mmCIF file of the N, C-alpha and C atoms, coordinates in Angstrom:
data_MODEL
# 
_entry.id   MODEL 
# 
loop_
_atom_site.group_PDB 
_atom_site.id 
_atom_site.type_symbol 
_atom_site.label_atom_id 
_atom_site.label_alt_id 
_atom_site.label_comp_id 
_atom_site.label_asym_id 
_atom_site.label_entity_id 
_atom_site.label_seq_id 
_atom_site.pdbx_PDB_ins_code 
_atom_site.Cartn_x 
_atom_site.Cartn_y 
_atom_site.Cartn_z 
_atom_site.occupancy 
_atom_site.B_iso_or_equiv 
_atom_site.pdbx_formal_charge 
_atom_site.auth_seq_id 
_atom_site.auth_comp_id 
_atom_site.auth_asym_id 
_atom_site.auth_atom_id 
_atom_site.pdbx_PDB_model_num 
ATOM 1   N N  . MET A 1 1  ? 0.785   -1.161  0.007   1.00 0.00 ? 1  MET A N  1 
ATOM 2   C CA . MET A 1 1  ? -0.082  0.155   0.429   1.00 0.00 ? 1  MET A CA 1 
ATOM 3   C C  . MET A 1 1  ? 1.235   0.914   0.089   1.00 0.00 ? 1  MET A C  1 
ATOM 4   N N  . THR A 1 2  ? 0.645   1.894   -0.546  1.00 0.00 ? 2  THR A N  1 
ATOM 5   C CA . THR A 1 2  ? 1.799   3.781   -0.901  1.00 0.00 ? 2  THR A CA 1 
ATOM 6   C C  . THR A 1 2  ? 0.445   4.594   0.544   1.00 0.00 ? 2  THR A C  1 
ATOM 7   N N  . ILE A 1 3  ? 1.660   5.506   0.642   1.00 0.00 ? 3  ILE A N  1 
ATOM 8   C CA . ILE A 1 3  ? 1.801   6.493   1.415   1.00 0.00 ? 3  ILE A CA 1 
ATOM 9   C C  . ILE A 1 3  ? 0.842   7.933   0.588   1.00 0.00 ? 3  ILE A C  1 
ATOM 10  N N  . ALA A 1 4  ? -0.758  8.589   0.662   1.00 0.00 ? 4  ALA A N  1 
ATOM 11  C CA . ALA A 1 4  ? -0.368  8.962   -0.381  1.00 0.00 ? 4  ALA A CA 1 
ATOM 12  C C  . ALA A 1 4  ? -0.146  10.284  0.552   1.00 0.00 ? 4  ALA A C  1 
ATOM 13  N N  . LYS A 1 5  ? -0.103  12.226  0.099   1.00 0.00 ? 5  LYS A N  1 
ATOM 14  C CA . LYS A 1 5  ? 1.243   13.269  0.666   1.00 0.00 ? 5  LYS A CA 1 
ATOM 15  C C  . LYS A 1 5  ? -0.341  13.370  1.108   1.00 0.00 ? 5  LYS A C  1 
ATOM 16  N N  . ASN A 1 6  ? -1.255  13.149  0.973   1.00 0.00 ? 6  ASN A N  1 
ATOM 17  C CA . ASN A 1 6  ? -2.672  14.186  1.472   1.00 0.00 ? 6  ASN A CA 1 
ATOM 18  C C  . ASN A 1 6  ? -3.439  12.307  2.436   1.00 0.00 ? 6  ASN A C  1 
ATOM 19  N N  . GLN A 1 7  ? -4.042  13.431  3.460   1.00 0.00 ? 7  GLN A N  1 
ATOM 20  C CA . GLN A 1 7  ? -4.190  11.517  4.786   1.00 0.00 ? 7  GLN A CA 1 
ATOM 21  C C  . GLN A 1 7  ? -5.971  11.574  3.465   1.00 0.00 ? 7  GLN A C  1 
ATOM 22  N N  . ASN A 1 8  ? -6.956  12.039  3.573   1.00 0.00 ? 8  ASN A N  1 
ATOM 23  C CA . ASN A 1 8  ? -8.133  12.465  3.189   1.00 0.00 ? 8  ASN A CA 1 
ATOM 24  C C  . ASN A 1 8  ? -7.916  11.702  1.451   1.00 0.00 ? 8  ASN A C  1 
ATOM 25  N N  . THR A 1 9  ? -7.027  11.872  0.789   1.00 0.00 ? 9  THR A N  1 
ATOM 26  C CA . THR A 1 9  ? -6.591  11.493  -0.299  1.00 0.00 ? 9  THR A CA 1 
ATOM 27  C C  . THR A 1 9  ? -6.445  9.590   0.366   1.00 0.00 ? 9  THR A C  1 
ATOM 28  N N  . PHE A 1 10 ? -5.879  9.537   0.932   1.00 0.00 ? 10 PHE A N  1 
ATOM 29  C CA . PHE A 1 10 ? -5.670  8.102   1.456   1.00 0.00 ? 10 PHE A CA 1 
ATOM 30  C C  . PHE A 1 10 ? -6.724  7.810   2.078   1.00 0.00 ? 10 PHE A C  1 
ATOM 31  N N  . ALA A 1 11 ? -7.620  7.819   2.713   1.00 0.00 ? 11 ALA A N  1 
ATOM 32  C CA . ALA A 1 11 ? -8.355  7.760   3.196   1.00 0.00 ? 11 ALA A CA 1 
ATOM 33  C C  . ALA A 1 11 ? -9.212  7.048   2.143   1.00 0.00 ? 11 ALA A C  1 
ATOM 34  N N  . LYS A 1 12 ? -9.560  7.962   0.773   1.00 0.00 ? 12 LYS A N  1 
ATOM 35  C CA . LYS A 1 12 ? -10.475 7.833   -0.095  1.00 0.00 ? 12 LYS A CA 1 
ATOM 36  C C  . LYS A 1 12 ? -10.465 6.935   -0.802  1.00 0.00 ? 12 LYS A C  1 
ATOM 37  N N  . ARG A 1 13 ? -8.803  6.995   -0.632  1.00 0.00 ? 13 ARG A N  1 
ATOM 38  C CA . ARG A 1 13 ? -7.952  5.534   -1.700  1.00 0.00 ? 13 ARG A CA 1 
ATOM 39  C C  . ARG A 1 13 ? -8.774  4.296   -1.202  1.00 0.00 ? 13 ARG A C  1 
ATOM 40  N N  . ASN A 1 14 ? -8.808  4.748   0.150   1.00 0.00 ? 14 ASN A N  1 
ATOM 41  C CA . ASN A 1 14 ? -9.393  3.099   1.164   1.00 0.00 ? 14 ASN A CA 1 
ATOM 42  C C  . ASN A 1 14 ? -10.879 2.528   0.522   1.00 0.00 ? 14 ASN A C  1 
ATOM 43  N N  . ARG A 1 15 ? -11.368 3.781   1.105   1.00 0.00 ? 15 ARG A N  1 
ATOM 44  C CA . ARG A 1 15 ? -12.972 3.554   1.045   1.00 0.00 ? 15 ARG A CA 1 
ATOM 45  C C  . ARG A 1 15 ? -13.067 2.926   -0.166  1.00 0.00 ? 15 ARG A C  1 
ATOM 46  N N  . GLU A 1 16 ? -12.315 3.201   -1.049  1.00 0.00 ? 16 GLU A N  1 
ATOM 47  C CA . GLU A 1 16 ? -12.749 2.914   -3.167  1.00 0.00 ? 16 GLU A CA 1 
ATOM 48  C C  . GLU A 1 16 ? -12.155 1.924   -3.390  1.00 0.00 ? 16 GLU A C  1 
ATOM 49  N N  . MET A 1 17 ? -11.180 1.318   -2.550  1.00 0.00 ? 17 MET A N  1 
ATOM 50  C CA . MET A 1 17 ? -10.793 0.147   -2.378  1.00 0.00 ? 17 MET A CA 1 
ATOM 51  C C  . MET A 1 17 ? -12.153 -1.241  -1.566  1.00 0.00 ? 17 MET A C  1 
ATOM 52  N N  . GLU A 1 18 ? -12.423 -0.914  -1.164  1.00 0.00 ? 18 GLU A N  1 
ATOM 53  C CA . GLU A 1 18 ? -13.282 -1.460  -0.097  1.00 0.00 ? 18 GLU A CA 1 
ATOM 54  C C  . GLU A 1 18 ? -14.365 -2.344  -0.480  1.00 0.00 ? 18 GLU A C  1 
ATOM 55  N N  . LYS A 1 19 ? -14.943 -0.353  -1.206  1.00 0.00 ? 19 LYS A N  1 
ATOM 56  C CA . LYS A 1 19 ? -16.032 -0.728  -1.874  1.00 0.00 ? 19 LYS A CA 1 
ATOM 57  C C  . LYS A 1 19 ? -16.267 -1.964  -2.820  1.00 0.00 ? 19 LYS A C  1 
ATOM 58  N N  . LYS A 1 20 ? -14.541 -1.969  -4.097  1.00 0.00 ? 20 LYS A N  1 
ATOM 59  C CA . LYS A 1 20 ? -14.775 -2.533  -5.124  1.00 0.00 ? 20 LYS A CA 1 
ATOM 60  C C  . LYS A 1 20 ? -14.627 -4.133  -4.636  1.00 0.00 ? 20 LYS A C  1 
ATOM 61  N N  . ARG A 1 21 ? -13.932 -4.151  -3.376  1.00 0.00 ? 21 ARG A N  1 
ATOM 62  C CA . ARG A 1 21 ? -14.161 -5.632  -3.209  1.00 0.00 ? 21 ARG A CA 1 
ATOM 63  C C  . ARG A 1 21 ? -14.447 -5.965  -2.263  1.00 0.00 ? 21 ARG A C  1 
ATOM 64  N N  . LYS A 1 22 ? -16.472 -5.597  -1.666  1.00 0.00 ? 22 LYS A N  1 
ATOM 65  C CA . LYS A 1 22 ? -17.447 -5.824  -1.501  1.00 0.00 ? 22 LYS A CA 1 
ATOM 66  C C  . LYS A 1 22 ? -18.301 -6.492  -2.662  1.00 0.00 ? 22 LYS A C  1 
ATOM 67  N N  . ALA A 1 23 ? -17.967 -5.034  -3.667  1.00 0.00 ? 23 ALA A N  1 
ATOM 68  C CA . ALA A 1 23 ? -19.291 -6.289  -4.813  1.00 0.00 ? 23 ALA A CA 1 
ATOM 69  C C  . ALA A 1 23 ? -18.667 -6.919  -5.827  1.00 0.00 ? 23 ALA A C  1 
ATOM 70  N N  . ASP A 1 24 ? -16.905 -7.142  -5.494  1.00 0.00 ? 24 ASP A N  1 
ATOM 71  C CA . ASP A 1 24 ? -16.282 -8.622  -6.209  1.00 0.00 ? 24 ASP A CA 1 
ATOM 72  C C  . ASP A 1 24 ? -16.609 -9.032  -5.450  1.00 0.00 ? 24 ASP A C  1 
ATOM 73  N N  . GLU A 1 25 ? -17.523 -9.423  -3.905  1.00 0.00 ? 25 GLU A N  1 
ATOM 74  C CA . GLU A 1 25 ? -17.593 -10.937 -3.132  1.00 0.00 ? 25 GLU A CA 1 
ATOM 75  C C  . GLU A 1 25 ? -18.499 -10.484 -3.215  1.00 0.00 ? 25 GLU A C  1 
ATOM 76  N N  . LYS A 1 26 ? -19.922 -9.415  -3.475  1.00 0.00 ? 26 LYS A N  1 
ATOM 77  C CA . LYS A 1 26 ? -21.147 -9.506  -4.272  1.00 0.00 ? 26 LYS A CA 1 
ATOM 78  C C  . LYS A 1 26 ? -21.457 -9.949  -5.387  1.00 0.00 ? 26 LYS A C  1 
ATOM 79  N N  . ARG A 1 27 ? -20.401 -9.949  -6.397  1.00 0.00 ? 27 ARG A N  1 
ATOM 80  C CA . ARG A 1 27 ? -20.717 -10.602 -8.077  1.00 0.00 ? 27 ARG A CA 1 
ATOM 81  C C  . ARG A 1 27 ? -20.115 -11.605 -8.261  1.00 0.00 ? 27 ARG A C  1 
ATOM 82  N N  . ASP A 1 28 ? -19.469 -12.078 -7.081  1.00 0.00 ? 28 ASP A N  1 
ATOM 83  C CA . ASP A 1 28 ? -18.767 -13.843 -7.191  1.00 0.00 ? 28 ASP A CA 1 
ATOM 84  C C  . ASP A 1 28 ? -20.216 -14.648 -6.068  1.00 0.00 ? 28 ASP A C  1 
ATOM 85  N N  . ASP A 1 29 ? -20.683 -14.523 -5.061  1.00 0.00 ? 29 ASP A N  1 
ATOM 86  C CA . ASP A 1 29 ? -22.221 -15.180 -4.472  1.00 0.00 ? 29 ASP A CA 1 
ATOM 87  C C  . ASP A 1 29 ? -22.992 -14.882 -5.611  1.00 0.00 ? 29 ASP A C  1 
ATOM 88  N N  . ARG A 1 30 ? -22.803 -13.568 -6.395  1.00 0.00 ? 30 ARG A N  1 
ATOM 89  C CA . ARG A 1 30 ? -24.121 -14.272 -7.587  1.00 0.00 ? 30 ARG A CA 1 
ATOM 90  C C  . ARG A 1 30 ? -24.354 -15.427 -8.333  1.00 0.00 ? 30 ARG A C  1 
ATOM 91  N N  . ARG A 1 31 ? -23.448 -15.062 -9.569  1.00 0.00 ? 31 ARG A N  1 
ATOM 92  C CA . ARG A 1 31 ? -22.304 -15.784 -9.324  1.00 0.00 ? 31 ARG A CA 1 
ATOM 93  C C  . ARG A 1 31 ? -22.224 -16.895 -8.794  1.00 0.00 ? 31 ARG A C  1 
ATOM 94  N N  . LYS A 1 32 ? -22.453 -17.713 -8.322  1.00 0.00 ? 32 LYS A N  1 
ATOM 95  C CA . LYS A 1 32 ? -22.713 -18.895 -7.547  1.00 0.00 ? 32 LYS A CA 1 
ATOM 96  C C  . LYS A 1 32 ? -23.586 -19.377 -6.795  1.00 0.00 ? 32 LYS A C  1 
ATOM 97  N N  . ARG A 1 33 ? -24.822 -18.225 -6.811  1.00 0.00 ? 33 ARG A N  1 
ATOM 98  C CA . ARG A 1 33 ? -26.581 -18.527 -6.696  1.00 0.00 ? 33 ARG A CA 1 
ATOM 99  C C  . ARG A 1 33 ? -27.255 -19.176 -8.078  1.00 0.00 ? 33 ARG A C  1 
ATOM 100 N N  . LYS A 1 34 ? -26.197 -18.135 -9.193  1.00 0.00 ? 34 LYS A N  1 
ATOM 101 C CA . LYS A 1 34 ? -26.533 -19.035 -10.033 1.00 0.00 ? 34 LYS A CA 1 
ATOM 102 C C  . LYS A 1 34 ? -26.561 -20.005 -10.506 1.00 0.00 ? 34 LYS A C  1 
ATOM 103 N N  . THR A 1 35 ? -25.792 -20.416 -10.406 1.00 0.00 ? 35 THR A N  1 
ATOM 104 C CA . THR A 1 35 ? -25.080 -21.493 -10.465 1.00 0.00 ? 35 THR A CA 1 
ATOM 105 C C  . THR A 1 35 ? -25.942 -23.315 -9.886  1.00 0.00 ? 35 THR A C  1 
ATOM 106 N N  . GLU A 1 36 ? -26.300 -22.868 -8.892  1.00 0.00 ? 36 GLU A N  1 
ATOM 107 C CA . GLU A 1 36 ? -26.454 -24.065 -8.343  1.00 0.00 ? 36 GLU A CA 1 
ATOM 108 C C  . GLU A 1 36 ? -27.928 -23.829 -8.191  1.00 0.00 ? 36 GLU A C  1 
ATOM 109 N N  . GLU A 1 37 ? -28.115 -25.768 -7.847  1.00 0.00 ? 37 GLU A N  1 
ATOM 110 C CA . GLU A 1 37 ? -29.887 -25.929 -7.662  1.00 0.00 ? 37 GLU A CA 1 
ATOM 111 C C  . GLU A 1 37 ? -30.004 -25.523 -6.338  1.00 0.00 ? 37 GLU A C  1 
ATOM 112 N N  . PRO A 1 38 ? -31.993 -24.783 -6.612  1.00 0.00 ? 38 PRO A N  1 
ATOM 113 C CA . PRO A 1 38 ? -32.314 -24.242 -4.902  1.00 0.00 ? 38 PRO A CA 1 
ATOM 114 C C  . PRO A 1 38 ? -31.946 -25.370 -4.273  1.00 0.00 ? 38 PRO A C  1 
ATOM 115 N N  . LEU A 1 39 ? -32.038 -24.743 -3.203  1.00 0.00 ? 39 LEU A N  1 
ATOM 116 C CA . LEU A 1 39 ? -31.573 -25.220 -1.533  1.00 0.00 ? 39 LEU A CA 1 
ATOM 117 C C  . LEU A 1 39 ? -32.769 -26.338 -0.902  1.00 0.00 ? 39 LEU A C  1 
ATOM 118 N N  . SER A 1 40 ? -34.579 -25.180 -1.618  1.00 0.00 ? 40 SER A N  1 
ATOM 119 C CA . SER A 1 40 ? -35.536 -25.810 -0.602  1.00 0.00 ? 40 SER A CA 1 
ATOM 120 C C  . SER A 1 40 ? -36.400 -25.632 -1.472  1.00 0.00 ? 40 SER A C  1 
ATOM 121 N N  . PRO A 1 41 ? -37.329 -26.492 -1.252  1.00 0.00 ? 41 PRO A N  1 
ATOM 122 C CA . PRO A 1 41 ? -38.871 -26.378 -2.938  1.00 0.00 ? 41 PRO A CA 1 
ATOM 123 C C  . PRO A 1 41 ? -39.079 -24.531 -2.038  1.00 0.00 ? 41 PRO A C  1 
ATOM 124 N N  . GLN A 1 42 ? -38.858 -24.376 -1.301  1.00 0.00 ? 42 GLN A N  1 
ATOM 125 C CA . GLN A 1 42 ? -39.024 -22.927 -0.777  1.00 0.00 ? 42 GLN A CA 1 
ATOM 126 C C  . GLN A 1 42 ? -38.894 -21.692 -1.703  1.00 0.00 ? 42 GLN A C  1 
ATOM 127 N N  . ASP A 1 43 ? -37.368 -21.887 -2.097  1.00 0.00 ? 43 ASP A N  1 
ATOM 128 C CA . ASP A 1 43 ? -36.977 -21.021 -3.112  1.00 0.00 ? 43 ASP A CA 1 
ATOM 129 C C  . ASP A 1 43 ? -37.891 -20.905 -4.830  1.00 0.00 ? 43 ASP A C  1 
ATOM 130 N N  . SER A 1 44 ? -37.945 -21.594 -5.552  1.00 0.00 ? 44 SER A N  1 
ATOM 131 C CA . SER A 1 44 ? -39.085 -22.247 -6.616  1.00 0.00 ? 44 SER A CA 1 
ATOM 132 C C  . SER A 1 44 ? -40.599 -22.625 -7.149  1.00 0.00 ? 44 SER A C  1 
ATOM 133 N N  . ALA A 1 45 ? -41.180 -21.354 -7.502  1.00 0.00 ? 45 ALA A N  1 
ATOM 134 C CA . ALA A 1 45 ? -43.084 -21.850 -7.252  1.00 0.00 ? 45 ALA A CA 1 
ATOM 135 C C  . ALA A 1 45 ? -43.035 -23.249 -8.450  1.00 0.00 ? 45 ALA A C  1 
ATOM 136 N N  . VAL A 1 46 ? -43.450 -23.556 -7.923  1.00 0.00 ? 46 VAL A N  1 
ATOM 137 C CA . VAL A 1 46 ? -44.561 -24.269 -9.053  1.00 0.00 ? 46 VAL A CA 1 
ATOM 138 C C  . VAL A 1 46 ? -45.450 -24.669 -9.994  1.00 0.00 ? 46 VAL A C  1 
ATOM 139 N N  . LEU A 1 47 ? -45.472 -24.037 -11.019 1.00 0.00 ? 47 LEU A N  1 
ATOM 140 C CA . LEU A 1 47 ? -47.123 -24.013 -11.482 1.00 0.00 ? 47 LEU A CA 1 
ATOM 141 C C  . LEU A 1 47 ? -48.219 -24.966 -11.524 1.00 0.00 ? 47 LEU A C  1 
ATOM 142 N N  . VAL A 1 48 ? -48.760 -25.367 -11.406 1.00 0.00 ? 48 VAL A N  1 
ATOM 143 C CA . VAL A 1 48 ? -49.824 -26.601 -10.918 1.00 0.00 ? 48 VAL A CA 1 
ATOM 144 C C  . VAL A 1 48 ? -51.344 -26.134 -12.348 1.00 0.00 ? 48 VAL A C  1 
ATOM 145 N N  . VAL A 1 49 ? -50.806 -26.436 -12.882 1.00 0.00 ? 49 VAL A N  1 
ATOM 146 C CA . VAL A 1 49 ? -52.627 -26.246 -13.729 1.00 0.00 ? 49 VAL A CA 1 
ATOM 147 C C  . VAL A 1 49 ? -52.976 -27.852 -13.802 1.00 0.00 ? 49 VAL A C  1 
ATOM 148 N N  . ASP A 1 50 ? -54.559 -28.122 -13.678 1.00 0.00 ? 50 ASP A N  1 
ATOM 149 C CA . ASP A 1 50 ? -55.930 -28.733 -13.615 1.00 0.00 ? 50 ASP A CA 1 
ATOM 150 C C  . ASP A 1 50 ? -56.534 -28.664 -14.551 1.00 0.00 ? 50 ASP A C  1 
ATOM 151 N N  . PRO A 1 51 ? -56.267 -29.395 -15.505 1.00 0.00 ? 51 PRO A N  1 
ATOM 152 C CA . PRO A 1 51 ? -57.122 -28.875 -16.694 1.00 0.00 ? 51 PRO A CA 1 
ATOM 153 C C  . PRO A 1 51 ? -58.950 -28.709 -16.453 1.00 0.00 ? 51 PRO A C  1 
ATOM 154 N N  . ASP A 1 52 ? -58.981 -29.858 -15.716 1.00 0.00 ? 52 ASP A N  1 
ATOM 155 C CA . ASP A 1 52 ? -60.630 -30.107 -15.586 1.00 0.00 ? 52 ASP A CA 1 
ATOM 156 C C  . ASP A 1 52 ? -61.193 -29.489 -14.203 1.00 0.00 ? 52 ASP A C  1 
ATOM 157 N N  . ASP A 1 53 ? -60.254 -28.605 -14.050 1.00 0.00 ? 53 ASP A N  1 
ATOM 158 C CA . ASP A 1 53 ? -61.284 -27.681 -13.182 1.00 0.00 ? 53 ASP A CA 1 
ATOM 159 C C  . ASP A 1 53 ? -61.573 -26.747 -13.471 1.00 0.00 ? 53 ASP A C  1 
ATOM 160 N N  . GLY A 1 54 ? -61.167 -25.425 -14.314 1.00 0.00 ? 54 GLY A N  1 
ATOM 161 C CA . GLY A 1 54 ? -61.441 -24.650 -15.005 1.00 0.00 ? 54 GLY A CA 1 
ATOM 162 C C  . GLY A 1 54 ? -61.296 -23.613 -14.972 1.00 0.00 ? 54 GLY A C  1 
ATOM 163 N N  . ASN A 1 55 ? -60.437 -23.233 -13.670 1.00 0.00 ? 55 ASN A N  1 
ATOM 164 C CA . ASN A 1 55 ? -59.991 -21.659 -13.243 1.00 0.00 ? 55 ASN A CA 1 
ATOM 165 C C  . ASN A 1 55 ? -58.603 -22.046 -13.867 1.00 0.00 ? 55 ASN A C  1 
ATOM 166 N N  . PRO A 1 56 ? -58.564 -20.426 -13.695 1.00 0.00 ? 56 PRO A N  1 
ATOM 167 C CA . PRO A 1 56 ? -56.638 -20.555 -14.109 1.00 0.00 ? 56 PRO A CA 1 
ATOM 168 C C  . PRO A 1 56 ? -55.895 -21.051 -13.539 1.00 0.00 ? 56 PRO A C  1 
ATOM 169 N N  . PRO A 1 57 ? -55.103 -20.989 -14.117 1.00 0.00 ? 57 PRO A N  1 
ATOM 170 C CA . PRO A 1 57 ? -53.211 -22.317 -13.741 1.00 0.00 ? 57 PRO A CA 1 
ATOM 171 C C  . PRO A 1 57 ? -53.012 -21.218 -11.941 1.00 0.00 ? 57 PRO A C  1 
ATOM 172 N N  . SER A 1 58 ? -52.581 -22.119 -11.078 1.00 0.00 ? 58 SER A N  1 
ATOM 173 C CA . SER A 1 58 ? -52.495 -21.796 -9.628  1.00 0.00 ? 58 SER A CA 1 
ATOM 174 C C  . SER A 1 58 ? -50.781 -21.582 -9.397  1.00 0.00 ? 58 SER A C  1 
ATOM 175 N N  . ILE A 1 59 ? -49.779 -20.684 -8.494  1.00 0.00 ? 59 ILE A N  1 
ATOM 176 C CA . ILE A 1 59 ? -49.085 -21.535 -8.295  1.00 0.00 ? 59 ILE A CA 1 
ATOM 177 C C  . ILE A 1 59 ? -48.764 -21.883 -7.065  1.00 0.00 ? 59 ILE A C  1 
ATOM 178 N N  . ASP A 1 60 ? -48.005 -22.869 -6.852  1.00 0.00 ? 60 ASP A N  1 
ATOM 179 C CA . ASP A 1 60 ? -48.714 -23.676 -5.711  1.00 0.00 ? 60 ASP A CA 1 
ATOM 180 C C  . ASP A 1 60 ? -46.702 -23.600 -5.229  1.00 0.00 ? 60 ASP A C  1 
ATOM 181 N N  . ARG A 1 61 ? -46.623 -23.054 -4.291  1.00 0.00 ? 61 ARG A N  1 
ATOM 182 C CA . ARG A 1 61 ? -45.135 -22.609 -3.448  1.00 0.00 ? 61 ARG A CA 1 
ATOM 183 C C  . ARG A 1 61 ? -44.959 -23.845 -2.246  1.00 0.00 ? 61 ARG A C  1 
ATOM 184 N N  . SER A 1 62 ? -45.367 -24.225 -2.068  1.00 0.00 ? 62 SER A N  1 
ATOM 185 C CA . SER A 1 62 ? -45.387 -25.050 -0.811  1.00 0.00 ? 62 SER A CA 1 
ATOM 186 C C  . SER A 1 62 ? -44.028 -26.243 -1.524  1.00 0.00 ? 62 SER A C  1 
# 
């Protein structure tokens, strides 16, 4: 890490680097979640269609 001439500049750079690190972690987590299967049935909704019912299809979240 380099020492800045101005402490405000040094602090600003630290904040920017921390923000970038957090954004990278979030991005990696999103990519990981995108490639994994849903962990529980609650994570995904199932469309239930009963042709004899006559009612529009409903979403079963169980």
